[in-house]
Steps between C-alpha positions, in 0.01 A plus 500: 500500500632827360284711729627302797862551394436870453337529844790318666750717312333827588443400863857381542633814335302723734608310810865488394495870412351587839764294674780654292405862536334517841583345836186286492686167501677549837175615657306199372773250586534643850125489549481130416807409703749446219729794565803270488473462123498873429876508444477225241187603312508879527791559266506626146674179396175314571221751449606652168531166316161398640355828374647446153372140490145614574526779242617243244212269596253783447655580162489134397132471597422817305693376194331160518154654515579717198629208291201280588245764402670579169506139377 
């Protein structure tokens, strides 16, 4: 379970970071025909909290794996 949480956290962090710091999200959304949602999704008000949530999830999974191995 912890490894799965860690994988989801790291994967989500990488994807959110790529979308925050590069123009990959508009390119992907345009390619799949969802360019109308770019104005809603491609803002820092959405992407930065998502990035922080995935970073927190990764930290939680790491903390949980450390506490399970020590007990």
